[in-house]
C-alpha positions as a printed NumPy array, in Angstrom:
array([[ 98.69 ,  56.536, 106.882],
       [100.397,  58.103, 109.886],
       [100.115,  55.722, 112.826],
       [102.99 ,  56.178, 115.31 ],
       [104.572,  53.124, 116.905],
       [104.017,  54.442, 120.41 ],
       [100.296,  54.87 , 119.715],
       [100.12 ,  51.316, 118.422],
       [101.971,  49.941, 121.442],
       [ 99.671,  51.873, 123.763],
       [ 96.686,  50.31 , 122.045],
       [ 98.196,  46.91 , 122.694],
       [ 98.783,  47.756, 126.311],
       [ 95.287,  48.984, 127.073],
       [ 93.397,  46.742, 124.605],
       [ 91.227,  49.729, 123.703],
       [ 91.479,  49.979, 119.912],
       [ 88.553,  48.632, 117.863],
       [ 89.127,  45.412, 115.936],
       [ 87.252,  42.761, 114.041],
       [ 87.304,  39.315, 115.589],
       [ 85.697,  36.194, 114.122],
       [ 82.019,  36.152, 115.029],
       [ 78.513,  35.139, 114.003],
       [ 75.843,  37.809, 113.512],
       [ 72.094,  37.199, 113.43 ],
       [ 70.591,  38.832, 110.328],
       [ 66.907,  39.691, 110.33 ],
       [ 65.672,  40.569, 106.842],
       [ 62.051,  41.651, 106.442],
       [ 61.193,  38.565, 104.361],
       [ 62.607,  35.051, 104.754],
       [ 61.92 ,  31.51 , 103.578],
       [ 59.781,  29.5  , 105.96 ],
       [ 61.423,  27.294, 108.618],
       [ 62.997,  24.168, 107.129],
       [ 65.799,  21.631, 107.264],
       [ 67.663,  19.392, 104.799],
       [ 67.392,  22.112, 102.156],
       [ 70.231,  23.029,  99.784],
       [ 71.997,  26.321,  99.1  ],
       [ 74.665,  27.468,  96.634],
       [ 76.363,  30.827,  96.063],
       [ 76.102,  32.16 ,  92.499],
       [ 79.334,  34.165,  92.269],
       [ 78.415,  35.678,  88.897],
       [ 75.032,  37.07 ,  89.95 ],
       [ 76.233,  37.521,  93.549],
       [ 73.258,  35.822,  95.196],
       [ 72.698,  32.817,  97.449],
       [ 70.25 ,  30.319,  95.926],
       [ 68.068,  28.144,  98.205],
       [ 65.842,  25.277,  97.089],
       [ 63.434,  22.935,  98.853],
       [ 63.803,  21.138, 102.157],
       [ 61.479,  19.726, 104.799],
       [ 59.206,  22.112, 106.691],
       [ 57.981,  22.023, 110.3  ],
       [ 55.239,  19.52 , 109.379],
       [ 57.799,  17.27 , 107.638],
       [ 56.303,  18.194, 104.296],
       [ 58.679,  18.473, 101.354],
       [ 59.014,  21.805,  99.559],
       [ 60.076,  22.862,  96.06 ],
       [ 60.328,  26.638,  96.412],
       [ 63.26 ,  28.706,  95.134],
       [ 64.645,  31.691,  97.031],
       [ 67.57 ,  34.079,  96.496],
       [ 69.424,  36.238,  99.032],
       [ 71.5  ,  39.215,  97.845],
       [ 73.096,  40.055, 101.188],
       [ 70.205,  42.297, 102.201],
       [ 66.891,  40.652, 101.422],
       [ 65.393,  37.283, 100.472],
       [ 63.228,  37.061,  97.366],
       [ 61.099,  34.087,  96.357],
       [ 61.453,  33.251,  92.681],
       [ 58.49 ,  31.515,  91.05 ],
       [ 59.608,  29.902,  87.789],
       [ 57.127,  28.137,  85.529],
       [ 58.918,  24.804,  86.056],
       [ 60.722,  23.565,  89.177],
       [ 62.239,  20.299,  90.407],
       [ 59.85 ,  18.196,  92.461],
       [ 59.555,  18.8  ,  96.209],
       [ 62.442,  17.186,  98.08 ],
       [ 64.845,  17.236, 101.031],
       [ 68.367,  15.904, 101.458],
       [ 69.417,  16.976,  97.962],
       [ 72.754,  18.562,  97.058],
       [ 73.437,  21.814,  95.225],
       [ 76.631,  23.589,  94.087],
       [ 77.46 ,  26.48 ,  91.778],
       [ 79.309,  25.602,  88.562],
       [ 81.304,  28.771,  87.863],
       [ 82.593,  27.357,  84.569],
       [ 79.103,  27.068,  83.062],
       [ 77.555,  29.77 ,  85.28 ],
       [ 74.808,  27.478,  86.535],
       [ 73.599,  26.233,  89.906],
       [ 73.437,  22.427,  89.74 ],
       [ 71.083,  20.289,  91.86 ],
       [ 71.304,  16.529,  92.273],
       [ 69.32 ,  13.973,  94.3  ],
       [ 68.131,  12.458,  96.418],
       [ 66.62 ,  10.812,  93.364],
       [ 68.647,  10.37 ,  90.192],
       [ 67.646,  13.626,  88.522],
       [ 70.021,  16.505,  87.714],
       [ 68.752,  20.081,  87.354],
       [ 70.359,  23.451,  86.577],
       [ 69.247,  26.966,  87.569],
       [ 70.357,  30.065,  85.646],
       [ 68.544,  32.632,  87.772],
       [ 65.312,  32.443,  85.815],
       [ 64.725,  28.892,  84.595],
       [ 65.121,  25.406,  86.071],
       [ 66.213,  22.888,  83.418],
       [ 66.266,  19.111,  83.826],
       [ 69.341,  17.505,  82.267],
       [ 68.377,  14.317,  80.43 ],
       [ 71.018,  11.728,  81.3  ],
       [ 70.941,   7.98 ,  80.461],
       [ 70.596,   5.774,  83.544],
       [ 74.023,   4.215,  82.995],
       [ 75.658,   7.655,  83.135],
       [ 74.551,   8.856,  86.544],
       [ 74.893,   7.768,  90.196],
       [ 72.44 ,   5.306,  91.699],
       [ 69.466,   6.368,  93.793],
       [ 70.903,   7.512,  97.136],
       [ 70.729,  10.026,  99.949],
       [ 73.333,  11.552, 102.263],
       [ 76.003,  11.879,  99.555],
       [ 78.58 ,  14.673,  99.523],
       [ 79.065,  17.053,  96.592],
       [ 81.452,  19.904,  95.72 ],
       [ 82.547,  21.795,  92.593],
       [ 86.195,  21.568,  91.491],
       [ 86.575,  24.926,  89.77 ],
       [ 90.106,  24.175,  88.54 ],
       [ 88.933,  21.172,  86.498],
       [ 85.359,  22.334,  85.887],
       [ 83.867,  19.189,  87.439],
       [ 81.259,  18.502,  90.097],
       [ 82.428,  15.703,  92.397],
       [ 80.014,  13.422,  94.279],
       [ 81.079,  10.855,  96.855],
       [ 79.334,   8.113,  98.819],
       [ 75.944,   8.197, 100.506],
       [ 73.296,   5.604, 101.231],
       [ 72.251,   3.587,  98.173],
       [ 68.684,   2.255,  98.451],
       [ 69.79 ,  -1.199,  97.241],
       [ 73.451,  -1.486,  98.257],
       [ 73.439,   0.423, 101.528],
       [ 76.414,   2.677, 102.268],
       [ 78.673,   3.202,  99.23 ],
       [ 82.132,   4.643,  98.608],
       [ 82.019,   5.462,  94.912],
       [ 83.253,   8.716,  93.338],
       [ 81.393,  10.363,  90.444],
       [ 82.107,  13.495,  88.421],
       [ 79.718,  15.616,  86.351],
       [ 81.057,  17.527,  83.338],
       [ 77.931,  19.547,  82.627],
       [ 76.352,  16.879,  80.43 ],
       [ 76.785,  13.424,  81.991],
       [ 78.014,  11.842,  85.205],
       [ 81.02 ,   9.525,  85.049],
       [ 82.086,   6.898,  87.599],
       [ 85.749,   7.298,  88.579],
       [ 86.345,   3.557,  88.299],
       [ 90.125,   3.764,  88.682],
       [ 89.905,   4.974,  92.289],
       [ 91.538,   2.386,  94.55 ],
       [ 91.996,   4.234,  97.843],
       [ 88.614,   5.811,  98.484],
       [ 87.396,   6.859, 101.927],
       [ 85.365,   4.151, 103.693],
       [ 81.668,   4.07 , 102.787],
       [ 79.606,   6.679, 104.633],
       [ 76.694,   9.08 , 104.485],
       [ 75.955,  12.631, 105.646],
       [ 79.567,  13.758, 105.337],
       [ 80.607,  17.318, 104.484],
       [ 82.563,  18.321, 101.382],
       [ 84.053,  21.633, 100.187],
       [ 86.57 ,  22.675,  97.516],
       [ 89.815,  24.358,  98.6  ],
       [ 90.504,  26.493,  95.526],
       [ 93.98 ,  27.575,  96.653],
       [ 95.337,  24.055,  97.196],
       [ 93.058,  22.601,  94.48 ],
       [ 91.742,  19.859,  96.753],
       [ 88.242,  18.737,  97.656],
       [ 88.095,  18.311, 101.436],
       [ 85.828,  15.651, 102.992],
       [ 85.064,  15.496, 106.706],
       [ 83.186,  13.063, 108.918],
       [ 79.797,  11.482, 108.308],
       [ 78.471,   8.209, 109.708],
       [ 78.738,   4.502, 108.917],
       [ 77.342,   1.227, 110.205],
       [ 80.52 ,   0.073, 111.991],
       [ 81.868,   2.878, 114.152],
       [ 78.997,   5.349, 114.04 ],
       [ 80.011,   8.985, 113.685],
       [ 83.298,   9.819, 111.939],
       [ 85.931,  12.544, 112.286],
       [ 88.385,  11.649, 109.533],
       [ 89.622,  14.021, 106.815],
       [ 90.196,  13.044, 103.184],
       [ 91.235,  15.072, 100.137],
       [ 90.549,  14.476,  96.419],
       [ 92.767,  16.034,  93.739],
       [ 90.901,  14.752,  90.702],
       [ 92.937,  11.545,  90.468],
       [ 93.078,  10.003,  93.91 ],
       [ 91.804,  10.269,  97.456],
       [ 94.282,  10.531, 100.318],
       [ 93.684,  10.46 , 104.077],
       [ 94.887,  13.516, 105.982],
       [ 96.099,  13.511, 109.568],
       [ 95.692,  17.01 , 111.065],
       [ 98.761,  18.309, 112.898],
       [ 97.211,  18.516, 116.355],
       [ 93.424,  18.323, 116.51 ],
       [ 90.154,  17.626, 114.692],
       [ 86.507,  18.493, 115.322],
       [ 84.594,  15.859, 117.304],
       [ 82.998,  13.116, 115.189],
       [ 79.669,  14.01 , 113.608],
       [ 77.462,  13.731, 110.602],
       [ 76.492,  16.911, 108.828],
       [ 75.527,  17.366, 105.201],
       [ 77.21 ,  18.157, 101.906],
       [ 76.374,  21.816, 102.499],
       [ 77.52 ,  21.91 , 106.134],
       [ 81.065,  22.971, 105.228],
       [ 82.339,  25.755, 102.936],
       [ 85.646,  27.23 , 101.762],
       [ 86.619,  30.863, 102.322],
       [ 89.149,  31.631,  99.566],
       [ 90.15 ,  35.076, 100.832],
       [ 91.167,  33.601, 104.192],
       [ 92.254,  30.184, 102.863],
       [ 90.15 ,  28.365, 105.403],
       [ 87.517,  25.628, 105.247],
       [ 84.701,  26.396, 107.702],
       [ 82.606,  23.72 , 109.463],
       [ 79.629,  24.476, 111.686],
       [ 77.314,  22.224, 113.705],
       [ 75.956,  18.77 , 112.842],
       [ 74.666,  15.724, 114.697],
       [ 76.503,  13.199, 116.91 ],
       [ 73.574,  11.832, 118.875],
       [ 72.579,  15.403, 119.668],
       [ 72.734,  18.717, 117.863],
       [ 76.206,  20.261, 117.784],
       [ 77.078,  23.914, 118.35 ],
       [ 80.675,  24.693, 117.394],
       [ 82.691,  26.484, 114.698],
       [ 85.882,  25.023, 113.227],
       [ 88.365,  26.177, 110.585],
       [ 90.789,  23.985, 108.586],
       [ 93.853,  25.473, 106.849],
       [ 95.   ,  22.337, 105.009],
       [ 97.293,  21.366, 107.857],
       [ 95.28 ,  21.58 , 111.056],
       [ 91.865,  22.366, 112.513],
       [ 91.234,  25.24 , 114.926],
       [ 88.112,  25.671, 117.004],
       [ 86.915,  29.267, 116.754],
       [ 85.476,  30.64 , 119.963],
       [ 83.059,  33.401, 118.996],
       [ 81.255,  35.897, 121.206],
       [ 77.96 ,  34.989, 119.529],
       [ 76.987,  31.677, 118.006],
       [ 73.893,  30.239, 116.31 ],
       [ 71.897,  27.734, 118.366],
       [ 72.927,  24.078, 117.999],
       [ 71.56 ,  22.477, 114.849],
       [ 71.824,  19.946, 112.067],
       [ 70.124,  19.836, 108.694],
       [ 71.231,  23.423, 107.999],
       [ 72.997,  24.767, 104.918],
       [ 76.066,  26.999, 104.512],
       [ 77.459,  29.   , 101.593],
       [ 80.335,  31.459, 101.368],
       [ 79.637,  34.859,  99.835],
       [ 83.139,  35.738,  98.625],
       [ 82.072,  39.171,  97.418],
       [ 81.105,  40.291, 100.918],
       [ 83.54 ,  38.072, 102.818],
       [ 80.721,  36.364, 104.719],
       [ 79.656,  32.769, 105.312],
       [ 75.855,  32.459, 105.341],
       [ 73.908,  29.916, 107.412],
       [ 70.168,  29.326, 107.13 ],
       [ 67.699,  27.029, 108.867],
       [ 68.094,  23.534, 110.263],
       [ 66.156,  21.013, 112.285],
       [ 64.155,  22.383, 115.175],
       [ 61.81 ,  24.63 , 113.15 ],
       [ 64.593,  27.097, 112.436],
       [ 64.139,  30.021, 110.083],
       [ 67.062,  32.121, 111.278],
       [ 69.77 ,  33.605, 109.031],
       [ 73.323,  34.019, 110.332],
       [ 76.497,  35.444, 108.834],
       [ 80.031,  34.571, 109.907],
       [ 82.952,  36.93 , 109.382],
       [ 86.378,  35.581, 110.191],
       [ 89.641,  37.414, 110.572],
       [ 90.494,  37.855, 106.908],
       [ 94.238,  38.53 , 106.991],
       [ 96.556,  35.822, 105.655],
       [100.277,  35.801, 104.819],
       [102.639,  33.351, 103.113],
       [106.396,  33.374, 102.443],
       [108.513,  31.96 ,  99.62 ],
       [111.381,  30.898, 101.928],
       [111.738,  30.348, 105.666],
       [115.542,  30.461, 105.993],
       [118.217,  32.957, 104.888],
       [121.945,  32.07 , 105.03 ],
       [123.969,  34.483, 107.135],
       [127.02 ,  34.203, 104.871],
       [125.287,  35.2  , 101.644],
       [122.255,  37.067, 102.889],
       [119.035,  37.025, 100.925],
       [115.4  ,  38.04 , 100.933],
       [112.121,  36.563, 102.083],
       [109.149,  37.617,  99.95 ],
       [105.927,  37.952, 101.934],
       [102.553,  37.726, 100.191],
       [ 99.597,  39.368, 101.917],
       [ 96.074,  38.219, 101.084],
       [ 92.993,  39.719, 102.74 ],
       [ 90.431,  39.387,  99.963],
       [ 88.396,  42.21 ,  98.417],
       [ 86.701,  43.004, 101.712],
       [ 89.856,  44.983, 102.683],
       [ 90.735,  46.406,  99.249],
       [ 92.883,  49.569,  99.317],
       [ 93.182,  49.674, 103.116],
       [ 96.554,  50.364, 104.791],
       [ 98.508,  47.463, 106.287],
       [101.507,  47.285, 108.605],
       [103.88 ,  44.348, 109.041],
       [105.552,  44.091, 112.425],
       [107.638,  41.455, 114.159],
       [108.859,  39.58 , 117.205],
       [112.063,  37.819, 118.173],
       [110.607,  36.079, 121.221],
       [107.946,  34.12 , 119.354],
       [104.226,  33.761, 118.803],
       [103.066,  32.336, 122.136],
       [101.195,  33.54 , 124.077],
       [100.892,  36.553, 121.777],
       [ 98.487,  39.312, 122.692],
       [ 94.734,  39.875, 122.57 ],
       [ 93.254,  43.075, 121.229],
       [ 89.485,  43.495, 121.624],
       [ 88.921,  39.767, 121.201],
       [ 91.262,  39.318, 118.24 ],
       [ 94.421,  37.31 , 118.777],
       [ 97.665,  38.744, 117.403],
       [100.15 ,  35.847, 117.337],
       [103.304,  37.793, 118.238],
       [104.985,  38.553, 121.534],
       [105.678,  42.272, 121.848],
       [109.389,  42.868, 122.458],
       [112.331,  45.102, 121.492],
       [112.287,  43.869, 117.878],
       [108.606,  44.816, 117.576],
       [109.39 ,  48.431, 118.351],
       [112.592,  48.394, 116.248],
       [110.717,  47.135, 113.187],
       [107.873,  49.6  , 113.628],
       [110.085,  52.633, 114.164],
       [112.23 ,  51.763, 111.135],
       [109.454,  50.429, 108.95 ],
       [110.541,  52.46 , 105.895],
       [114.21 ,  51.324, 106.085],
       [115.125,  49.146, 103.08 ],
       [116.918,  46.909, 103.833],
       [115.61 ,  45.179, 105.813],
       [111.985,  46.364, 105.571],
       [110.778,  46.662, 101.99 ],
       [107.096,  47.633, 101.702],
       [106.384,  46.685, 105.328],
       [103.831,  49.509, 105.505],
       [101.745,  50.442, 102.496],
       [ 98.316,  49.994, 100.885],
       [ 96.608,  46.795,  99.819],
       [ 95.622,  46.611,  96.162],
       [ 92.12 ,  46.397,  94.677],
       [ 91.988,  42.677,  95.464],
       [ 93.145,  43.139,  99.058],
       [ 96.659,  41.85 ,  98.34 ],
       [100.25 ,  43.078,  98.55 ],
       [103.844,  41.841,  98.595],
       [106.741,  42.872, 100.824],
       [110.324,  41.731, 101.366],
       [112.475,  41.168, 104.407],
       [115.995,  41.778, 103.064],
       [119.114,  40.587, 104.924],
       [122.572,  41.744, 103.716],
       [125.455,  39.231, 103.857],
       [127.219,  38.735, 107.205],
       [125.143,  41.351, 108.983],
       [124.923,  39.148, 112.101],
       [127.314,  36.707, 113.759],
       [124.884,  34.119, 115.115],
       [121.631,  32.594, 113.926],
       [118.158,  33.317, 115.256],
       [114.511,  33.279, 114.184],
       [112.206,  36.231, 113.625],
       [108.432,  36.234, 113.231],
       [106.344,  38.685, 111.237],
       [102.622,  39.325, 111.013],
       [100.56 ,  42.25 , 109.804],
       [ 97.504,  44.259, 110.73 ],
       [ 94.988,  45.98 , 108.462],
       [ 93.675,  49.347, 109.662],
       [ 92.112,  52.503, 108.249],
       [ 92.705,  56.228, 108.335],
       [ 91.1  ,  56.534, 111.768],
       [ 93.433,  53.93 , 113.258],
       [ 90.683,  51.297, 113.501],
       [ 92.062,  47.756, 113.307],
       [ 90.259,  45.294, 111.03 ],
       [ 92.238,  42.043, 111.336],
       [ 95.604,  40.507, 112.184],
       [ 97.35 ,  37.864, 110.097],
       [ 98.934,  34.535, 110.892],
       [102.653,  34.644, 111.823],
       [105.396,  33.81 , 109.303],
       [108.909,  32.889, 110.472],
       [112.341,  33.41 , 108.968],
       [115.489,  31.813, 110.371],
       [118.938,  33.294, 109.824],
       [121.601,  30.584, 109.96 ]])
């Protein structure tokens, strides 16, 4: 736990301490599925495996094989019964019923329990029409699979919303403000904000799209990001995933007249392009899942005869605050909630601060720490055990990688208002840095 302030500041000065920055890593297991595109993947969080089914191989032949990846190796599973060979289907994990659910591009619905594929018999009037390029995500708060849009073989592009309750599909007929009709859009469920996020796709009018919509189970609403969005593209339902431990939606690649090679993260307010040291080759027709148990996003395959497996690890520190202002006259406290996910369980953390702001911040071995180093930084670090104002500013994360701290301000301790910024780092007994959090402000006034 001992990690002197001067040692920390020297690390900042020479940028010589190890740290984890967001990056992609090529994984090369001994056995892998064959090259393919337009396959589907889902992460079974109960069995802790990624499930892959089907797709189109290098000869454009459809496949109906089932594979599972446990974070180390792929294994082909050969059940007695499987869905028919297909590509362009959608697959999500239903954590309420503990089943992987597959739909499309026909009108059939299948479930996978790790050993057996089962076809769900559903009357024609209680399921979506024949279509391809729809988006699908699982709303774990309401226990519903949500499907939107796609290309209907008879109607063309559609903008209908359907939900599956484990037995039948139901058309959400009361929806009046749906996103415009589209296909090949990406969808993922933000489990912290309880919103399904939809991005992009393509239509017949404007071509490729870059709009963001969110569904809360009752209505769709358009979202205008604060500053920026990824360039327009079409992807697939499985081309975007949500990382709960970092509270970020991750988008990679796609097609906008050519194959795209970029990584973006969405925090519910704005998009950020993530510049990584290593990146998978440009692609579309790939599939992503997020392995929450290992804190990794997994990418496999895509068009171009790809059989490569990649894992993405982002900076997993996140912090929120219950208030952002404290009155000078009465004083008060700001409660800070730290969330790093289980990947950093029981590691030490250290909250430090700045009075001069978050820009430009500093870089440490490729990781950006969004605080300017100044006199308050050293003051806070050297007095980190003083309470007030620093309650639990340096301690251990719990078994879930979380913690709470308080910044406590006595009444009338200052004469004029100002703003402070706090962020934290996660490290270990050797002094190795693992990640740095987002900044949180507090204004005294």
